[in-house]
C-alpha positions as CSV (number, residue, x, y, z in Angstrom):
1,M,20.6,151.3,114.1
2,N,23.7,152.9,115.0
3,T,26.7,151.5,113.0
4,L,29.4,152.9,115.2
5,S,32.0,150.4,116.9
6,R,31.6,150.3,120.3
7,D,34.9,152.0,121.0
8,K,33.9,154.9,118.6
9,Q,30.6,155.2,120.5
10,I,32.5,155.5,123.9
11,E,34.7,158.1,122.3
12,V,31.7,160.1,121.3
13,L,29.9,159.9,124.8
14,A,33.1,160.9,126.2
15,A,33.3,164.0,124.5
16,L,29.7,164.9,125.2
17,T,30.0,164.2,128.9
18,E,33.0,166.4,129.3
19,G,31.2,169.5,128.2
20,L,31.7,169.4,124.2
21,G,28.9,170.0,121.6
22,V,27.7,168.3,118.7
23,R,29.7,170.1,116.4
24,A,33.0,170.1,118.5
25,T,32.4,166.5,119.1
26,S,32.2,165.8,115.4
27,R,35.6,167.7,114.6
28,I,37.5,165.7,117.1
29,T,36.1,162.2,116.7
30,G,35.4,162.6,112.9
31,V,32.0,161.1,113.3
32,D,29.1,162.8,111.6
33,R,26.7,165.4,113.4
34,G,23.8,163.6,112.7
35,T,25.1,160.2,113.9
36,I,26.3,161.7,116.9
37,A,22.8,163.3,117.5
38,S,21.3,160.0,117.0
39,L,23.5,158.2,119.7
40,A,23.0,160.7,122.1
41,L,19.3,160.6,121.8
42,R,19.1,156.5,121.9
43,V,21.7,156.5,124.7
44,G,19.9,159.3,126.7
45,R,16.6,157.6,126.4
46,G,18.0,154.4,127.7
47,C,20.0,156.5,130.7
48,A,16.3,157.7,131.5
49,E,14.9,154.3,131.8
50,L,18.2,153.2,133.7
51,H,17.8,156.1,136.6
52,D,14.4,155.0,136.7
53,R,15.3,151.5,137.7
54,M,18.1,152.2,139.7
55,M,16.9,155.2,141.6
56,V,14.4,153.4,144.1
57,G,14.3,152.5,147.6
58,L,16.7,155.2,148.8
59,R,17.2,156.3,152.4
60,V,18.6,159.6,152.9
61,G,18.8,162.1,155.6
62,R,18.7,165.6,153.7
63,I,17.8,166.6,150.2
64,E,18.4,169.9,148.6
65,I,16.2,170.9,145.6
66,D,16.7,173.5,142.9
67,E,15.6,174.6,139.3
68,L,18.3,174.9,136.7
69,W,17.3,177.4,133.5
70,A,18.1,176.6,130.0
71,F,16.0,177.2,126.6
72,V,15.2,175.1,123.8
73,G,14.9,176.2,120.2
74,K,14.5,180.0,121.1
75,K,14.4,182.5,123.4
76,Q,11.1,182.7,125.6
77,K,10.3,186.4,124.0
78,R,10.1,184.6,120.5
79,V,7.9,181.6,121.3
80,T,4.4,181.8,119.6
81,R,1.3,180.2,121.0
82,Q,2.0,177.2,118.7
83,D,4.9,176.2,120.2
84,V,4.8,177.5,123.9
85,A,5.2,174.0,125.4
86,V,8.1,172.7,123.6
87,K,10.1,176.0,123.0
88,G,11.6,178.6,124.9
89,D,12.3,178.5,128.9
90,Q,12.9,174.9,130.1
91,Y,14.0,174.3,133.8
92,T,15.6,171.2,134.9
93,F,14.5,170.2,138.7
94,I,16.9,168.3,140.4
95,A,16.9,166.8,143.8
96,M,20.2,166.1,145.3
97,A,21.2,164.0,148.5
98,S,23.4,166.5,150.6
99,S,25.8,163.7,151.9
100,A,25.9,161.4,148.9
101,K,25.9,164.3,146.3
102,A,23.8,161.8,144.2
103,I,21.2,163.2,141.9
104,L,18.1,161.4,143.3
105,A,15.3,162.9,140.9
106,Y,15.0,165.1,138.0
107,R,12.5,166.8,135.4
108,T,12.7,169.0,132.8
109,G,9.6,171.2,131.7
110,K,8.2,174.8,132.5
111,R,8.7,176.3,135.9
112,D,5.2,176.1,136.9
113,T,3.0,174.2,139.5
114,D,2.4,171.0,137.3
115,T,5.9,170.3,136.5
116,T,6.9,170.9,140.4
117,D,4.1,168.5,141.6
118,L,5.0,165.7,139.1
119,F,8.8,166.2,140.0
120,I,7.8,165.8,143.8
121,Q,5.9,162.9,143.3
122,D,8.7,161.2,141.4
123,L,10.8,162.2,144.4
124,R,8.5,160.7,146.8
125,E,8.6,157.5,145.2
126,R,12.2,157.1,145.2
127,V,13.0,157.9,148.6
128,L,12.1,156.2,151.9
129,G,10.9,157.8,155.2
130,A,10.9,161.5,155.9
131,P,14.2,163.2,155.0
132,E,14.9,166.8,155.6
133,I,14.2,169.0,152.4
134,S,15.7,172.4,151.7
135,T,14.3,174.6,148.6
136,D,14.4,178.0,147.6
137,G,11.5,180.4,147.8
138,F,9.6,178.9,145.0
139,R,6.0,178.7,146.4
140,P,4.7,175.7,144.5
141,Y,7.3,173.5,146.5
142,Q,5.3,174.0,149.6
143,N,2.1,172.5,148.4
144,A,3.8,169.7,146.5
145,I,5.9,168.5,149.5
146,R,3.1,168.8,151.7
147,D,0.8,166.6,149.4
148,A,3.7,164.0,148.5
149,F,5.3,163.7,151.9
150,G,2.0,164.1,154.1
151,G,3.7,166.8,156.4
152,R,6.1,164.3,157.7
153,A,9.1,165.7,156.1
154,A,11.1,168.5,157.6
155,H,10.8,171.2,155.1
156,G,13.1,174.7,155.1
157,V,13.0,177.4,152.8
158,I,15.9,179.9,151.9
159,N,14.9,182.9,150.5
160,K,17.6,185.4,148.9
161,T,17.0,189.0,148.1
162,Y,19.0,190.1,145.3
163,S,19.9,193.9,144.3
164,V,18.1,195.4,141.3
165,T,20.1,198.8,141.8
166,D,23.5,197.5,140.5
167,L,24.1,199.4,137.5
168,R,27.8,198.4,136.8
169,K,28.3,198.0,133.1
170,D,31.9,197.2,132.5
171,A,32.9,193.6,130.8
172,A,33.8,192.3,134.2
173,H,30.4,192.4,135.7
174,R,27.8,192.7,132.6
175,Y,26.8,189.1,132.8
176,S,27.5,188.4,136.7
177,P,24.5,187.6,138.8
178,A,23.0,190.3,141.0
179,A,24.3,190.8,144.5
180,V,22.5,188.8,147.3
181,V,21.7,191.8,149.7
182,A,19.7,189.7,152.2
183,V,19.0,186.0,153.3
184,S,16.2,184.6,155.3
185,L,15.5,181.0,156.4
186,D,12.0,179.9,157.0
187,V,10.8,176.9,158.4
188,I,7.6,175.3,156.5
189,S,7.1,171.9,158.5
190,G,9.1,169.8,160.9
191,A,11.9,170.9,162.4
192,P,14.9,171.0,159.8
193,T,18.4,171.1,161.4
194,E,19.8,172.7,158.5
195,I,18.3,174.8,155.6
196,S,20.7,175.2,152.7
197,T,20.7,174.7,149.0
198,S,24.5,175.3,148.7
199,Y,25.3,171.6,147.4
200,V,22.5,171.5,144.8
201,E,23.3,175.0,143.5
202,R,27.2,173.8,143.0
203,G,25.7,170.9,141.2
204,N,24.0,173.2,138.9
205,L,27.5,174.6,138.0
206,S,28.7,170.9,137.2
207,V,25.8,170.7,134.9
208,R,26.7,173.8,133.1
209,M,30.3,172.8,132.8
210,G,29.7,169.0,131.8
211,C,26.7,169.7,129.5
212,R,27.1,172.2,126.5
213,R,23.4,172.7,126.0
214,F,23.4,174.7,129.6
215,T,26.1,176.8,128.4
216,R,25.4,180.4,128.7
217,L,25.8,182.8,125.6
218,T,26.4,180.1,123.1
219,N,24.8,178.5,120.1
220,G,24.9,175.0,121.9
221,F,21.5,175.2,123.2
222,S,19.1,172.6,122.2
223,K,16.7,172.8,119.3
224,R,14.3,170.1,120.1
225,L,13.1,169.3,123.6
226,E,13.4,165.6,123.0
227,N,16.9,165.9,122.6
228,H,17.3,168.4,125.6
229,A,15.8,165.7,127.8
230,A,18.1,163.2,126.3
231,A,21.2,165.2,127.2
232,V,20.0,165.8,130.9
233,S,19.4,162.1,131.3
234,L,23.0,161.3,129.9
235,Y,24.5,163.8,132.2
236,V,22.7,162.7,135.4
237,S,23.6,158.9,134.5
238,H,27.1,159.7,134.1
239,Y,27.4,162.1,137.0
240,N,26.1,159.3,139.5
241,M,27.5,156.4,138.1
242,C,30.8,157.2,136.3
243,R,32.1,160.5,137.7
244,V,34.2,160.4,140.7
245,H,33.3,163.0,143.2
246,E,36.2,165.0,144.5
247,A,35.2,165.3,148.1
248,L,33.6,161.7,148.2
249,R,36.7,160.1,146.3
250,T,34.2,157.9,144.4
251,T,30.9,158.1,142.6
252,P,27.7,159.3,144.1
253,A,26.0,156.0,143.3
254,V,28.8,154.3,145.4
255,A,28.5,156.7,148.1
256,L,24.5,156.1,148.1
257,G,24.9,152.3,148.0
258,I,23.3,151.5,144.9
259,A,26.5,150.4,143.0
260,D,29.3,148.5,144.1
261,R,32.2,150.1,141.9
262,V,32.7,152.9,139.9
263,W,31.2,152.4,136.0
264,T,33.3,152.9,133.2
265,L,31.4,154.9,130.2
266,G,31.4,151.5,128.3
267,D,29.3,150.0,131.3
268,L,27.0,152.9,131.1
269,L,26.5,152.6,127.3
270,D,26.1,148.9,127.4
271,A,23.6,149.4,130.4
272,A,21.5,152.1,128.7
273,L,21.5,150.4,125.1
274,A,20.3,147.1,127.1
275,T,17.3,149.1,128.4
276,Q,13.8,149.1,126.4
277,P,12.5,152.4,127.4
278,I,9.0,153.2,126.9
279,D,8.2,155.3,124.2
280,P,8.3,159.2,125.8
281,V,5.4,160.2,123.6
282,V,2.8,157.1,124.1
283,S,4.0,155.8,127.5
284,P,1.0,155.3,129.8
285,P,0.0,158.6,131.7
286,D,0.6,157.4,135.1
287,R,4.2,157.1,134.4
288,R,5.7,160.2,136.0
289,R,8.8,160.1,133.5
290,R,10.7,163.2,133.3
291,F,11.6,162.1,129.7
292,R,8.1,162.6,128.6
293,V,7.8,165.1,125.7
294,I,4.9,167.6,125.4
295,E,3.8,168.5,121.9
296,G,1.2,170.9,121.0
297,G,0.2,171.2,125.0
298,R,-0.9,167.6,125.2
299,Q,1.2,164.8,126.7
């Protein structure tokens, strides 16, 4: 059980949700690194459960979907057969409401068909009707969306072609993304009025700025998948409930209609600690929780 005072816990969470790492948070707050990690894990689990309970029965017009890369423990090229499921590349799939800018569903795992299917099924259980959906050209989306929405959702795909001949090596461009040389828009089903992933891609930038574990070229990456998933859950709940969006002038949760006010970090802390989340390792297999940890290739 964490023995920090409530005010100190809020101070720690404020630092974490502003993009500080565990070590920096420890130096600023004077709290031991182990205590910070323990609190972040516990609150992250509660935030995952809070999201599951609140993000239901949603009616949205348009949804944008994208994946955000990170790695856990080690780079993919150093992953062994024994830890391939819990180490190396881990993608966070995000579904964002284009008007309310709310994160409707998310899931962290490998960028494969199984994770995509579970993510889209989770999204289907949260939204009502048949919204428009925009994705990138990742092929598993097409079958997953068709199976989950039964072909009723208007699905559009934006395909971007990147340059592979850009040989610039100066410091200003060494770590820049490749230039986009062509963009094509494809209609997979229905008649989408707009095909774009601009909002969710901008949301990916916010994730990298607000969660240290996603910052490139640092040692702030997660060492364990469980802690990585908890950090994602903490970020999503804070983003939806507490962070005022500059364009909306309120939080995405208020814009979506699932909250009647802007939450404080204290509100989020109390709500997260009040939940009784199912253990992610022993939870029933029919629960499609993105917080479930895969160990040794088995769920």
